[in-house]
C-alpha positions in Angstrom: -12.4 30.4 43.5 -12.4 33.9 41.9 -8.5 33.5 41.3 -9.0 30.0 39.7 -11.8 31.3 37.4 -9.6 34.3 36.4 -6.7 32.1 35.7 -9.0 29.7 33.7 -10.5 32.7 31.8 -7.0 34.1 31.1 -5.9 30.7 29.8 -9.0 30.3 27.5 -8.3 33.8 26.2 -4.7 33.2 25.5 -5.4 29.9 23.7 -8.2 31.5 21.7 -5.7 34.5 20.8 -3.0 31.9 19.8 -5.2 30.0 17.5 -6.6 33.2 15.9 -3.0 34.1 15.0 -1.8 33.5 11.4 -2.0 29.6 10.7 0.9 27.3 10.0 0.6 26.6 6.3 1.6 23.2 4.8 1.4 22.4 1.0 0.3 19.2 -0.6 1.7 18.8 -4.1 -0.5 15.9 -5.5 -2.1 14.5 -8.6 -5.7 15.8 -8.7 -5.9 15.0 -12.3 -4.1 12.8 -14.7 -2.1 9.7 -13.8 -2.5 8.5 -10.2 -5.4 10.9 -9.4 -6.9 8.2 -7.2 -3.7 8.0 -5.0 -3.8 11.8 -4.9 -7.3 12.1 -3.7 -6.4 9.4 -0.9 -3.6 11.7 0.2 -5.8 14.8 0.4 -8.4 12.9 2.4 -5.8 11.7 4.9 -3.9 15.0 5.2 -7.2 16.8 6.0 -8.0 14.2 8.6 -4.6 14.6 10.3 -4.8 18.3 10.3 -8.3 18.1 11.9 -6.9 16.0 14.6 -4.0 18.3 15.2 -6.2 21.4 15.4 -8.6 19.7 17.7 -5.9 19.2 20.0 -5.1 22.9 20.2 -3.0 23.3 17.1 0.8 23.3 16.6 3.0 25.8 18.7 -0.3 27.4 19.6 -1.4 28.1 16.0 -3.8 26.4 13.7 -2.4 24.2 10.9 -3.8 24.9 7.4 -3.5 23.0 4.3 -2.9 24.5 0.8 -2.6 22.5 -2.3 -1.9 22.4 -6.0 -2.4 19.8 -8.7 0.8 18.2 -10.2 -1.1 16.2 -12.9 1.8 13.9 -12.4 4.1 16.1 -14.3 7.5 16.9 -12.8 7.8 20.4 -14.4 4.4 21.4 -13.1 5.2 20.0 -9.7 8.4 22.0 -9.4 6.4 25.2 -10.4 4.0 24.4 -7.7 6.7 24.5 -5.1 7.5 28.0 -6.0 4.0 29.0 -5.7 3.3 27.4 -2.3 6.4 28.6 -0.7 5.4 32.1 -2.0 2.1 31.6 -0.4 3.8 30.8 3.0 3.9 27.1 3.2 6.7 26.0 5.7 6.6 22.3 4.6 5.6 20.6 1.4 4.6 16.9 0.8 2.9 14.9 -1.9 3.8 12.8 -5.0 2.8 9.3 -6.4 5.4 9.5 -9.3 9.1 9.3 -8.3 9.9 11.7 -11.0 7.6 14.2 -9.5 9.1 13.7 -6.1 12.6 14.2 -7.5 11.8 17.4 -9.3 9.6 18.9 -6.7 12.0 18.3 -3.8 14.9 19.5 -5.8 13.3 22.9 -6.2 12.4 22.9 -2.6 15.9 22.3 -1.7 16.8 25.4 -3.5 14.3 27.3 -1.5 15.5 25.7 1.8 12.0 24.1 2.3 11.5 20.6 3.6 9.7 18.2 1.2 8.2 14.7 2.1 7.7 12.3 -0.8 4.8 10.4 0.2 4.7 7.8 -2.5 7.6 7.5 -5.0 9.3 4.1 -5.0 12.3 4.8 -7.0 15.7 4.3 -5.3 16.7 7.6 -6.9 14.4 9.7 -4.5 16.8 8.9 -1.6 20.0 7.8 -3.1 21.5 9.4 -6.1 19.0 12.1 -6.1 18.7 12.5 -2.5 19.5 15.6 -0.5 19.1 17.1 2.9 15.5 18.6 2.4 13.9 15.4 1.2 12.5 12.5 3.2 10.6 9.6 1.7 7.7 7.9 3.6 7.0 5.0 1.3 9.2 1.9 0.9 12.0 2.0 -1.8 12.4 -0.2 -5.0 15.2 -2.1 -3.0 12.8 -2.7 -0.1 10.0 -4.0 -2.3 12.4 -6.0 -4.6 14.2 -7.7 -1.7 10.9 -8.6 0.0 9.1 -9.8 -3.1 12.4 -11.4 -4.4 12.9 -13.4 -1.3 9.4 -14.7 -1.2 9.3 -15.6 -5.0 12.7 -17.3 -4.7 11.5 -19.6 -2.0 8.0 -20.3 -3.4 8.7 -20.3 -7.1 12.3 -21.5 -7.6 13.9 -21.8 -10.9 11.1 -20.1 -12.9 11.6 -18.2 -16.1 10.6 -14.5 -15.9 9.5 -11.9 -18.5 9.4 -8.2 -17.5 7.2 -5.5 -18.8 8.6 -2.3 -17.3 7.5 1.2 -17.4 10.2 3.4 -19.0 11.0 5.8 -16.2 13.1 6.0 -13.1 10.7 4.0 -10.8 10.4 1.2 -13.4 14.0 0.8 -14.0 15.1 0.7 -10.4 12.1 -1.7 -9.5 13.0 -4.0 -12.3 16.8 -4.0 -11.3 15.9 -4.8 -7.7 13.5 -7.6 -8.5 16.0 -9.2 -11.0 18.8 -9.0 -8.4 16.7 -10.7 -5.8 15.1 -13.4 -8.1 18.4 -14.5 -9.8 17.0 -13.3 -13.1 19.7 -10.8 -14.1 20.5 -12.9 -17.3 18.4 -11.0 -19.8 19.0 -13.6 -22.5 17.0 -16.2 -20.5 14.7 -13.7 -18.5 13.7 -11.3 -21.2 12.1 -7.9 -20.8 10.6 -5.1 -22.8 9.9 -1.3 -21.8 6.6 0.3 -22.0 6.5 4.0 -22.9 5.6 6.3 -20.0 3.5 8.3 -19.7 2.4 8.1 -23.3 1.7 4.5 -23.9 -1.1 3.7 -26.4 -3.3 0.7 -26.4 -1.2 -0.6 -29.3 1.8 -0.5 -27.0 0.1 -2.5 -24.2 -1.0 -5.2 -26.8 2.5 -5.4 -28.4 4.4 -5.9 -25.2 1.9 -8.4 -23.7 1.9 -10.4 -26.8 5.6 -10.6 -26.5 5.2 -11.8 -22.8 2.6 -14.5 -24.1 5.0 -15.7 -26.8 8.0 -15.9 -24.3 6.6 -18.9 -22.6 7.8 -17.5 -19.3 6.4 -18.9 -16.0 6.2 -15.5 -14.4 5.4 -12.2 -15.9 6.5 -9.2 -13.9 4.4 -6.1 -14.6 6.6 -3.4 -13.4 3.8 -0.9 -13.8 1.9 1.2 -11.6 -1.6 2.7 -11.1 -3.5 3.4 -14.2 -0.7 1.6 -16.5 -1.0 -1.6 -14.3 -4.8 -1.6 -14.8 -4.5 -1.2 -18.6 -2.0 -3.9 -18.7 -4.0 -6.2 -16.7 -7.1 -5.7 -18.8 -5.0 -6.4 -21.9 -3.4 -9.3 -20.4 -6.8 -10.8 -19.5 -8.0 -10.2 -23.2 -4.9 -12.0 -24.5 -5.6 -15.1 -22.0 -2.2 -14.4 -20.4 -3.7 -14.2 -16.9 -4.8 -17.8 -17.1 -1.4 -19.1 -18.3 1.3 -17.4 -16.0 1.7 -16.2 -12.5 1.6 -12.4 -12.7 3.5 -10.3 -10.2 3.6 -6.5 -9.7 6.2 -4.9 -7.4 3.7 -2.3 -5.9 0.1 -3.4 -5.6 -2.2 -0.9 -4.1 -5.9 -0.7 -3.1 -6.4 2.0 -5.6 -5.3 -0.2 -8.5 -7.7 -3.0 -7.2 -10.6 -0.5 -7.1 -9.9 0.8 -10.6 -9.5 -2.7 -12.1 -12.0 -4.6 -10.1 -10.7 -7.4 -7.8 -12.0 -10.2 -10.2 -9.3 -9.1 -12.9 -6.5 -9.2 -10.3 -7.1 -12.4 -8.4 -3.9 -14.2 -7.6 -1.6 -11.4 -8.6 1.3 -11.2 -6.0 3.2 -8.0 -5.1 4.1 -5.8 -2.0 2.5 -3.1 0.1 4.3 -1.0 2.8 0.9 -0.5 4.5 -2.7 -1.8 4.1 -5.6 -1.4 6.4 -5.2 -5.0 7.6 -1.7 -4.2 9.0 -2.8 -2.5 12.2 -4.6 -5.5 13.2 -1.7 -7.7 12.4 0.8 -5.5 14.2 -1.6 -4.7 17.1 -1.4 -1.0 16.4 -4.1 0.8 18.3 -3.3 4.2 16.6 -3.5 2.3 13.2 -6.9 0.8 14.0 -8.2 4.2 15.1 -6.9 5.7 11.9 -8.7 3.0 9.8 -11.9 3.6 11.9 -11.8 7.5 11.7 -11.1 7.4 7.9 -13.9 5.0 7.3 -16.4 7.2 9.3 -15.2 10.3 7.5 -15.3 8.9 3.9 -17.1 5.6 4.1 -14.0 4.0 2.7 -11.2 1.9 4.1 -7.8 3.9 3.8 -5.2 2.7 1.1 -1.5 3.1 1.6 -1.3 6.4 -0.1 -3.7 7.8 2.7 -1.6 6.2 5.3 1.6 7.7 3.9 0.1 11.3 3.8 -1.3 10.9 7.3 1.9 9.7 8.6 3.9 12.6 7.0 1.5 15.2 8.4 1.6 13.6 11.9 5.3 13.0 12.0 6.2 16.6 10.8 3.9 18.0 13.4 5.6 15.8 16.1 9.1 17.0 14.9 7.8 20.7 15.1 6.6 20.1 18.6 9.8 18.5 19.7 12.1 21.3 18.1 9.7 24.1 19.0 10.2 25.4 15.5 8.8 25.0 11.9 12.2 26.1 10.5 13.3 23.3 8.1 16.7 22.9 9.7 15.3 22.4 13.1 12.7 19.9 11.8 15.3 18.0 9.8 17.5 17.6 12.9 14.4 16.4 14.8 13.6 13.8 12.3 17.1 12.2 11.6 17.4 9.0 13.3 14.0 9.4 15.0 12.2 6.1 15.9 8.5 6.1 16.2 5.4 3.8 16.0 2.3 5.1 14.5 0.0 3.1 12.1 1.7 -0.3 12.3 4.9 -1.4 14.0 8.1 0.6 14.7 9.7 2.6 12.0 12.6 5.1 11.7 13.6 8.2 9.6 17.0 7.1 8.8 19.6 9.8 9.3 22.2 9.1 6.4 19.5 8.9 3.6 16.2 10.2 5.0 14.5 6.9 4.1 11.6 5.7 6.2 12.8 2.2 7.1 9.7 0.0 7.8 8.1 -3.4 7.4 7.2 -4.4 3.9 4.4 -6.9 3.2 4.2 -9.5 0.4 0.6 -9.7 -0.6 -1.7 -11.6 -3.0 -5.0 -10.5 -4.3 -8.1 -12.2 -2.8 -10.8 -13.8 -4.8 -14.1 -12.1 -5.3 -15.8 -14.3 -2.5 -13.2 -13.3 0.1 -13.5 -9.6 -0.8 -17.3 -9.6 -0.7 -17.4 -11.5 2.6 -16.1 -8.7 4.6 -18.5 -5.9 5.5 -16.3 -3.3 3.9 -16.2 -5.2 0.6 -12.5 -4.1 0.5 -10.8 -6.9 1.8 -8.5 -7.1 -1.3 -5.4 -8.5 0.0 -4.0 -11.7 1.8 -0.8 -11.0 3.6 1.5 -13.8 2.4 4.7 -12.7 4.5 6.0 -9.7 6.3 9.6 -8.5 6.0 11.3 -6.3 8.7 13.4 -3.2 7.5 16.7 -4.9 8.5 16.1 -7.6 5.8 15.2 -5.2 2.9 16.6 -1.8 3.3 19.9 -0.6 1.6 22.8 -0.5 4.0 24.7 2.7 4.4 27.8 1.1 2.4 25.3 0.2 -0.5 24.0 3.7 -0.5 27.3 5.3 -0.6 28.5 3.1 -3.5 25.4 4.4 -5.5 26.2 7.8 -4.6 29.9 7.5 -5.5 28.9 6.0 -8.9 26.6 8.9 -9.5 29.3 11.5 -8.5 27.3 12.5 -5.4 28.8 13.2 -2.0 28.6 10.4 0.7 26.5 12.7 2.9 23.3 14.5 2.2 23.8 18.1 1.3 
């Protein structure tokens, strides 16, 4: 008995000593202000929840994990400067982003510093194809994945309709519009017209002008290829002009954060996609996903949006790769992640080796009416899941990816 007590005392002492060692630092590069600050807050909350869970289980490699963070304000140049500062402060892994331009700029700087970067949100294809490199992984779906899922659904349910595109003038908007046109047979711009909205400097007069063009086009479907605050402003303007009552409005990436900013009454009937929503764990029978929803709700009195799920997944999957490789070194973690299959907050997913894209199920969703939203105890039952599309139906093939890389003058392997 004395030996057992002595051994137990030694084990406790060693554990306490290990956790008292210097913590492992990871850096969140997120929009605390400016465009997409709501999605940024969701990422912070989920990251803290994941880190608390890791530390409650003894930490990582016997050390506590600690989060440091910096505000990008959704500005690429600021995000890149933040990378320098957080690496200088000792961060061994960086993650965050809502804007694809931020993800591209920040990860490019991280690559120069041999530091792993996870794009949590950032839907532009560029993140993992022509701008992709060895040190960046993307958790959210790509524009191709959302375009193929939404396009297949719309082509079946709304065949032979005329489209009008209102698109944010930056990398995500361009690639999302292209993917949606290709998958709805609306590449003929003389028939299916479109207009660009300045980003991120659009004025109210810009919203009014482009949506008047949409109204005058007599299109059946208006595609608002906008995100976050821009989508909210566009929907308010469309409602004022009476456009929402005349056409079917679609938005490639609908999020809980957008619905909460706009109010679900304004968005009723809009169709789009999500790569995760808090109803998904129930649909996919994911116990870990259900626990995440419950724990997030208990911690913050809110149901988690997809931005939160992405950040939580990144932290947990990075920690898992560190545990499997027994190292926080970027090269070791990259090797542990490439081709790794896992199931966490919904059904099976994979960190694909050739492009570092997370391939996963995409959901086509439609915004519920107010009565449905309010009927749930959470008052957050915003979406009806119309159809689920597994990764093999939506993701770029390796041949398609290599063709894009070749056209951009990039090597056919990540460097």
